[in-house]
N, C-alpha and C positions, 0 to 999 in steps of 0.2 A: 179499172177495177181495184176491188180489194180484196184481199185473202179471203174476206167473210164470201164474197162473190164467187170466186173459183170454188172455194170450198161448198158452196150451195151446189154449184152446177156439177161439179164433180160426185157429190150424193147422189142427185138428180139421175145421174148417167146408171148408177147402181140400182135405181128404182124404176127403171123402164120397164114399161109392159112386156112381155113377152121374152124377158132376159135381159141382163145388164147390158149396156153399152159401153163396156170396159175400154174399148181401145178409144173409144170418143175420150173416156174420163183420162186416159193417159195423153192423148193429144193435150188436153187442157190443163192437164198437171205441165204439161214441156211448156205450153204458151205462158201459162203463169211464171214459169221461171225465166223466161225469155222477157217477158215484160217487167222484170226485177221485182215481182210480187215475192216475198219469201213465205211458204208456206210453213203452218204449225203443225203439232201432232194432231189435231181435229183434221187437218186436209190429208195428212198422210194416211191417218186409220178411215176417211172416207174412199179415198183410194183403193186401200186394201178391202175393204167393203164391195166396192163394183167390181173388182177380181174374185171376189168370193162369190159373187151372183151370176156368172156367167153362164150363159147358156152351155148345155153338156157337162157341166162340172167347173169347177173353180181353178182359176189361172195361179196355182199354187206357187209355181217359181218365180213369176212377177210379183206376187205379194211376198216372198222371203226377198226379193231384190229390194222391195220398197222399204223394207224394215234396213235393210244395208244403206241406201240412198239415207234414210232416216238419221243415222249415225252418222255418217259422213258430214251430214250439214249441221251436226249439233244440236239437233231435234231431239226432245228426250221421250222416247215412246211411255204411253201410261197404259194402266189396266185395260183401259177398253182397247189400245192400240194392239196389245197382247193378245188378248179373250179373242178378238177379230181374226187374228191371223191364224190362233189356234182353231178357231171355226172354219177358216178357208179352208187347212190343210185337213180337216174332218170331212170337207166336199170335194175333195180331189177325185177328178174321173176315174173311175175304175178300181177305187176302194181307198180308203184315208191313207195319209202320209201319217200316221199316228208315232212313227219312230222320231218325225221331226217335231211333232208337236210336242212331245216329251222334251226334244231340244229346247224347243223355244219355252218352255216354262221353266227349265233350267237358266235360261239367259234370262227370265223375267225375275226370278228369284236373286240371281248373282245382282242385279241391278236394283234390289231391296224392293222390289213393287211386289208388292202381298197380292195372291190370286185371291179373288171372290168365287161365289158360289157358280156366277155364270162361265168364270175360268174354268173351275173343275168340271163343270158340267159339259164346257165346252169339247176339253181333255176326254171325257168319259164318253162322249160322241165319237169323235176321232177312235178311239180303241174300237168302240163298236162295230163300226164300220172299216175295219181293215179289210183289206182285199183278201187274204188267207184265212178270213175267218174271224169272227169276234176276239178280240184279245181280254176275252172277261176276265180273266184272274188279273190283268193288268186294273182293268176297271175295279173291280171288287177294292185293291190296293189303293186307289186314288181315292173312291169313297170312303175306306177306313182313315185314309191320311185327311180327309175332310174332316170327319167327325172329331178325330184327334185334336186340330186345328180350332174346332168350334164354328166351322163354318157353314 
């Protein structure tokens, strides 16, 4: 099997009816590594997507760890990777992990990866879903930043 095969399977696990088969996705990722197939940014992003769609809320801690693994392997995350991770943080059980989402945006910008409208909308969603109530002032500031940047 190739990286495309494993990535397709991992992606399919995230789209399972009734909720993501995220544990299977993690097992497939481990099998891929054991077999000597190197994951790429698309593979890591597919795994984050499977973690995002977990039944009962995202597996956000595991998704953050995927970003760490990615960097350890020297695979550069891209705009889609970061946006997917921010969405995963927005879908955390019990309310979003909006503070972490802001940190991820900062990391993205430190790597000179330009956020797009999807990235900013994911961040606004995370701010809206805060466990302690909508962080509407911050969401409005994100919107104003989008306008300032012409996004």
